[in-house]
C-alpha positions in Angstrom: 0.0 0.0 0.0 1.2 3.5 -0.9 0.7 6.3 1.5 -1.8 8.8 0.0 -0.3 12.1 -1.0 -0.2 14.6 1.8 -2.2 17.6 0.6 -2.2 20.4 3.1 -3.8 23.8 2.8 -4.0 27.0 4.9 -7.2 27.3 6.9 -9.5 30.0 5.6 -13.0 31.2 6.4 -15.6 29.9 6.4 -14.8 26.7 8.3 -17.2 23.7 8.3 -16.2 23.0 11.9 -15.4 26.1 14.0 -12.2 26.3 16.1 -12.0 25.1 19.7 -12.8 28.6 21.0 -12.7 32.2 19.9 -9.1 32.6 21.0 -7.9 29.7 18.8 -6.6 30.3 15.3 -6.8 27.4 12.8 -3.6 27.4 10.7 -3.5 24.4 8.4 -5.4 21.2 7.5 -5.3 18.2 5.3 -7.3 15.0 4.6 -6.9 12.5 7.3 -6.6 9.2 5.2 -6.9 7.0 8.4 -9.9 6.4 10.7 -10.5 8.2 14.0 -9.8 5.0 16.0 -6.1 5.3 15.1 -5.7 9.0 16.0 -4.4 8.3 19.5 -1.9 5.8 18.2 -0.7 8.3 15.7 -0.3 11.2 18.1 1.5 9.0 20.6 4.5 9.3 18.3 4.3 13.0 18.6 4.1 12.8 22.3 6.9 10.4 22.9 9.3 11.2 20.0 9.4 14.9 19.4 13.0 14.5 18.2 11.7 12.9 15.0 10.4 16.4 14.0 13.0 18.7 15.3 16.8 18.5 15.0 17.0 20.8 18.0 15.3 18.4 20.4 17.2 15.4 21.9 14.2 13.5 23.3 11.3 13.8 25.8 11.2 12.2 29.2 7.8 11.4 30.7 7.5 12.9 34.2 3.9 11.8 35.0 0.7 10.5 33.4 -2.8 10.9 34.7 -6.4 10.1 33.7 -8.0 12.3 36.3 -7.3 15.3 38.6 -5.6 17.2 35.7 -3.3 20.1 36.4 -4.8 23.6 36.4 -2.9 24.5 33.2 -4.9 21.9 31.3 -7.7 23.9 29.7 -11.4 23.0 29.7 -12.7 22.7 26.2 -16.4 22.9 25.3 -17.9 19.7 24.1 -14.7 17.7 24.8 -13.6 15.6 27.8 -10.0 15.4 28.9 -9.1 11.7 28.8 -5.4 11.5 29.5 -2.5 13.9 30.3 1.2 13.3 29.8 3.5 15.7 31.6 6.8 15.6 29.7 10.2 17.2 29.7 11.7 18.3 26.4 15.4 18.0 26.4 17.4 20.1 23.9 20.2 18.7 21.7 22.3 21.7 22.6 21.8 22.3 26.3 24.4 25.0 26.4 22.3 27.0 23.9 18.7 26.0 24.6 16.9 25.3 27.8 14.7 22.3 28.6 11.0 22.8 28.7 8.2 21.0 30.5 5.0 20.5 28.6 1.5 19.1 29.1 0.3 16.8 26.4 -3.5 16.3 26.8 -5.8 14.0 24.9 -9.4 15.0 24.6 -12.4 13.3 23.0 -15.9 12.0 23.5 -17.1 8.4 24.2 -13.5 7.6 25.4 -12.2 8.0 21.8 -9.6 10.7 21.5 -9.9 13.2 18.6 -7.7 16.1 19.9 -4.2 16.4 21.3 -3.4 19.7 23.1 0.2 20.7 23.8 0.7 23.3 26.6 4.2 24.6 27.5 4.9 25.3 31.2 6.7 28.6 31.5 7.5 30.2 34.9 6.4 33.8 35.4 8.7 36.1 33.6 10.2 33.2 31.7 10.3 32.6 27.9 10.0 29.8 25.5 13.1 28.2 24.0 13.8 28.7 20.3 12.7 25.2 19.4 9.1 25.8 20.6 6.8 27.9 18.5 5.5 31.2 20.1 2.2 29.8 21.2 0.6 29.1 24.6 -1.4 26.1 23.2 -1.1 24.0 20.1 -3.8 21.5 19.1 -4.0 18.6 16.7 -7.5 17.8 15.8 -9.2 14.9 13.9 -12.5 16.3 12.5 -14.8 13.5 11.4 -16.6 15.4 8.6 -17.7 13.8 5.3 -14.1 13.9 4.3 -12.2 13.4 7.6 -9.7 16.2 8.2 -6.6 16.8 10.3 -6.2 20.4 11.5 -3.7 22.3 13.6 -5.0 25.2 15.7 -3.0 27.5 18.0 -3.4 30.2 20.7 -0.7 32.8 19.9 1.3 34.4 22.6 1.3 37.7 20.7 -1.5 37.7 18.2 -0.6 41.1 16.8 3.1 40.3 16.4 3.2 36.7 15.3 2.9 36.1 11.5 0.9 33.0 10.5 1.1 33.2 6.7 2.4 30.2 4.7 5.9 31.7 4.6 6.1 32.2 8.4 8.1 30.0 10.8 5.0 29.1 12.7 3.2 27.9 9.6 6.2 25.9 8.4 6.5 24.3 11.8 2.8 23.4 11.7 3.2 22.0 8.2 6.0 19.7 9.3 4.0 18.5 12.4 0.9 17.9 10.3 2.9 15.9 7.8 4.3 13.8 10.6 0.8 13.1 12.0 -0.5 12.2 8.5 2.5 9.8 8.2 2.0 8.2 11.6 -1.7 7.7 11.0 -1.0 5.9 7.8 1.7 3.8 9.5 -0.8 2.8 12.1 -3.3 1.9 9.4 -0.8 -0.3 7.6 0.8 -1.8 10.7 4.1 -0.1 9.9 7.1 -1.4 11.9 10.5 0.3 12.0 13.0 -1.6 9.8 15.6 -1.6 12.5 15.5 -1.1 16.3 18.0 1.1 18.1 19.0 0.9 21.7 18.9 -3.0 22.0 22.1 -3.3 24.0 22.5 0.2 25.6 19.4 2.1 26.5 18.7 5.4 24.7 18.5 7.7 27.7 21.8 7.0 29.3 23.5 7.0 25.9 22.1 10.4 25.0 22.9 11.9 28.4 26.5 10.7 28.3 26.9 11.6 24.7 26.2 15.2 25.5 29.0 15.2 28.1 31.4 13.5 25.7 30.5 15.8 22.8 31.2 18.9 24.8 34.5 17.4 26.1 35.9 16.3 22.7 34.2 18.5 20.0 37.4 20.6 19.9 39.1 17.7 18.0 37.3 18.9 14.9 39.5 22.0 15.0 42.8 20.0 15.2 41.9 17.5 12.4 44.8 17.0 10.0 43.4 14.1 7.8 41.9 14.7 4.4 38.6 13.1 5.5 35.5 14.9 6.9 36.3 15.9 10.5 32.6 16.4 11.5 31.8 12.8 10.5 34.8 11.1 12.0 35.1 13.0 15.2 31.4 12.7 16.2 31.3 9.1 15.0 34.1 8.2 17.3 32.6 10.1 20.2 29.4 8.1 19.7 31.3 4.8 19.6 33.3 5.7 22.7 30.0 6.6 24.5 28.5 3.3 23.5 31.6 1.3 24.7 31.8 3.1 28.0 28.2 2.3 28.8 28.5 -1.3 27.5 31.5 -1.8 29.8 29.6 -0.2 32.7 26.8 -2.8 32.3 29.3 -5.7 31.8 32.0 -5.3 34.4 31.8 -4.6 38.2 32.1 -1.0 39.3 35.3 0.4 40.6 35.8 1.6 44.2 36.2 5.3 43.6 35.3 8.3 45.8 34.5 11.8 44.7 33.6 11.0 41.1 33.3 14.4 39.2 29.9 15.1 37.8 31.3 15.6 34.3 33.3 12.4 34.5 30.7 9.8 35.8 32.6 7.0 34.1 35.5 7.2 36.6 33.7 4.8 38.9 32.2 2.6 36.2 33.3 -1.0 35.3 35.8 -1.6 32.6 37.7 -4.6 31.1 40.4 -5.8 33.4 42.8 -6.3 30.5 42.1 -2.9 29.0 41.1 -2.5 25.3 42.7 -3.3 22.0 41.7 -1.0 19.1 42.3 -3.5 16.3 43.0 -1.5 13.2 42.7 1.8 14.9 43.2 4.0 11.8 43.4 7.7 12.8 43.6 6.7 16.4 40.8 9.0 17.6 38.7 6.3 19.3 41.8 5.2 21.2 42.6 8.7 22.2 39.1 9.5 23.4 39.0 6.3 25.6 42.5 7.0 27.0 41.6 10.6 27.7 38.7 9.3 29.8 41.0 7.2 31.9 40.6 3.8 30.3 43.6 1.6 29.7 44.4 0.2 26.2 46.2 0.7 23.0 45.6 1.1 19.3 47.3 -0.9 16.6 47.4 -0.3 12.8 49.5 -1.1 9.8 50.7 2.4 9.4 50.8 5.6 11.4 48.4 8.4 10.5 49.1 12.2 10.4 46.6 12.4 13.4 48.8 10.4 15.7 51.3 13.2 16.2 48.6 15.7 17.1 47.6 13.7 20.2 49.2 14.2 23.6 52.3 12.1 24.5 50.2 9.6 26.6 48.1 8.8 23.6 51.1 8.6 21.2 52.8 6.1 23.5 49.8 3.8 23.2 49.5 3.9 19.4 51.5 1.2 17.7 52.4 0.2 14.1 52.2 -3.5 13.5 50.9 -6.0 10.9 48.6 -8.7 12.2 49.7 -12.2 11.4 47.4 -15.2 12.3 50.5 -17.0 13.6 50.2 -15.1 16.9 46.9 -17.0 17.5 48.4 -20.5 16.9 48.7 -22.9 19.8 51.9 -22.3 21.7 52.6 -18.9 20.2 54.3 -16.3 22.4 52.3 -13.8 24.2 51.8 -10.5 22.4 49.8 -7.3 22.5 47.1 -9.2 20.6 46.6 -11.9 23.2 46.5 -9.9 26.5 44.0 -11.9 28.7 40.9 -10.0 29.7 41.2 -7.2 27.2 38.3 -6.0 25.1 38.8 -6.2 21.3 37.5 -3.3 19.2 37.2 -3.8 15.4 35.8 -0.4 14.2 35.5 -0.5 10.4 38.6 -2.7 10.4 38.1 -4.0 6.9 40.2 -7.2 6.3 40.8 -7.5 10.1 37.1 -7.7 10.8 36.6 -11.5 10.6 39.6 -12.0 12.9 38.1 -10.1 15.8 36.1 -13.0 17.3 38.9 -15.5 16.8 41.3 -13.1 18.4 38.9 -12.6 21.3 38.6 -16.3 21.8 42.2 -17.3 21.6 43.3 -14.4 23.8 40.7 -15.2 26.4 39.4 -11.7 26.0 36.5 -10.3 28.0 34.6 -9.4 24.8 34.6 -7.7 21.5 32.8 -5.1 19.4 32.8 -5.3 15.6 31.4 -2.6 13.3 31.9 -4.2 9.9 32.3 -2.1 6.7 34.1 -3.8 3.8 33.3 -7.5 3.5 36.3 -9.8 4.1 36.5 -13.5 4.9 39.9 -14.1 6.5 42.0 -14.1 3.3 39.6 -13.3 0.5 36.8 -10.9 -0.2 33.5 -12.1 1.0 31.3 -13.0 -1.9 27.6 -13.3 -1.5 26.4 -16.8 -2.2 29.9 -18.3 -2.7 30.0 -21.4 -0.6 33.8 -21.3 -0.1 33.5 -17.9 1.7 30.5 -18.8 3.7 31.8 -22.1 5.0 35.4 -21.2 5.7 34.9 -21.3 9.4 32.8 -24.5 9.6 33.5 -26.7 6.6 29.7 -26.7 6.2 26.7 -25.8 8.4 27.5 -25.9 12.1 25.2 -28.2 14.1 25.6 -25.8 17.0 24.1 -22.8 15.1 20.6 -21.7 15.7 18.2 -21.9 12.8 19.1 -19.4 10.2 15.7 -17.7 10.1 15.8 -17.1 13.9 19.4 -15.8 13.6 18.5 -13.3 10.9 15.6 -12.0 13.0 17.8 -11.6 16.0 20.5 -9.7 14.0 18.2 -6.6 13.5 19.2 -6.3 9.8 16.2 -4.3 8.7 13.5 -5.1 6.1 13.2 -8.4 4.3 14.8 -6.9 1.2 17.7 -5.5 3.3 18.3 -8.9 4.9 19.1 -10.3 1.4 21.7 -7.8 0.4 25.3 -8.6 0.1 26.2 -6.6 3.2 23.4 -8.3 5.2 24.7 -11.7 4.1 28.1 -10.7 5.4 26.7 -9.7 8.7 24.9 -13.0 9.0 28.2 -14.8 8.3 30.0 -12.8 10.9 27.3 -13.6 13.5 27.6 -17.3 12.7 31.4 -17.1 12.9 31.1 -15.4 16.3 28.9 -18.2 17.6 31.3 -20.8 16.1 34.1 -19.1 18.1 32.1 -19.4 21.3 30.4 -16.0 21.7 26.8 -15.2 22.4 25.7 -12.6 19.7 24.2 -9.2 20.5 23.4 -6.6 17.9 23.0 -2.9 18.0 22.3 -0.2 15.4 24.6 2.6 16.7 23.6 6.2 16.9 26.5 7.4 14.8 26.8 9.5 11.5 27.6 6.5 9.3 25.7 4.3 7.0 27.8 1.4 8.4 26.4 1.6 11.9 25.5 -2.0 12.6 27.5 -3.5 15.5 28.1 -7.0 16.6 28.8 -7.4 20.4 30.3 -10.5 22.1 30.6 -10.3 25.8 29.4 -13.7 27.0 31.0 -17.1 26.2 28.9 -20.1 25.1 29.7 -23.7 24.3 32.5 -25.9 25.7 35.9 -24.4 25.7 37.4 -27.6 24.2 35.0 -27.4 21.2 35.5 -23.7 20.7 39.3 -23.9 20.7 39.1 -26.8 18.2 37.0 -24.6 16.0 39.5 -21.8 16.1 42.4 -24.2 15.4 40.5 -25.6 12.4 40.1 -22.1 11.0 43.8 -21.2 11.5 44.8 -24.5 9.9 42.5 -23.9 6.9 43.9 -20.4 6.3 47.5 -21.8 6.6 46.8 -24.6 4.1 45.4 -22.2 1.5 48.5 -20.1 1.8 46.6 -17.0 0.6 47.0 -14.8 3.7 50.2 -12.8 3.7 51.1 -10.6 6.6 51.7 -7.1 5.3 54.8 -5.1 5.9 54.2 -2.4 8.5 54.5 1.1 7.1 56.7 3.4 9.2 58.4 2.9 12.5 56.8 0.9 15.2 56.6 1.7 18.9 56.6 5.0 20.6 58.1 6.9 17.6 55.8 5.3 15.1 
């Protein structure tokens, strides 16, 4: 089913159905294209996810809900009964610039069926509305069940004589965007629309967003010192987001530290962390390593060559960035201990390209405490991963593993997106990585990260499964297979290793 075309128009006299009261000004309307019974489902998206319609809003937190004894600020409307009130807090994306705002979201109707949503900002005496909120004291979404059901937005202006409402005004454009969203949500409810992917499956949204604001303020200055040829805005804020996710993942995975006097702007100082530190496997520009080290975490980054960025970091970070070429021989039974096989460390493979499939093997053989893989280019140990090519798919198992879950259940758990997306080459690669991780003895968790990248799907392993003897045998079989093919050649490190790069 295709969503009907959104056809808005300014409200003009005469109106078939009058406004809520004489002080209300109808601004814009459109055909509804969904039944009244779905109105409450549609507006619930507006109540609980205002960030979908404004880049200036981070999210809303529900402070209270009530179905009786409504607050005095909730207006009485002729012919309508207040059914439910949600008292919410709007949190700005830039708290240093915009203030948070409390707001009442009240559903009205008759016969217990809601047909009106009224938004009422709560402003202290002498206070003012933040920029992201229109200059109104009330804003209403109405479902009007006329012969052709209609959606309409009406407002009560703060300054009726000074606030333009013509189609070119900011208030009208804001209302147009909100009405379009309501039309879209209503159609989604009618067609049982479900999001293609689910965010916040491993780390909850609220703590992530709250910590990200702290991290962004602390490290946003790295944009100004960027020396690579790539886009600093993308890479800096992407790595800030990944670091935020890791810090919260570790907090939920490892026992807290015994620390007193934790600074308010450094809450992670007392949080759990991997006992063996972290290994940023294929660290590239080293920014993720630097951010984690700057937050007090222990670890190092390793890459085939040093980047220009490395010399811009403080000495403590430079000392933990190392040039080295990975060779699977370091994972062979009886191999000498190395930086790759530190027990208890957490392995990070962030867009690590040909190193990506080695992350779960490395984590298993090193007795790591977990790993995070964010795959980009598709590699299968020593060749490019090719969709549908049996040799690539079965490299790790020599055929289907009897310990694997049913493939259909696995695909569902991987949060790949729509059915069509799940059949793409990149999706097939992610399925293969998940099977490989299970084969190496890791329970699989998946997250769609909140980072500015189209490659934002992450695979997390932090809990071991299967017998150690069987898992180690699986790893040995993979290493033996790679060795027998003789395709993998350890590359020559580019530049000096160690502290001087």
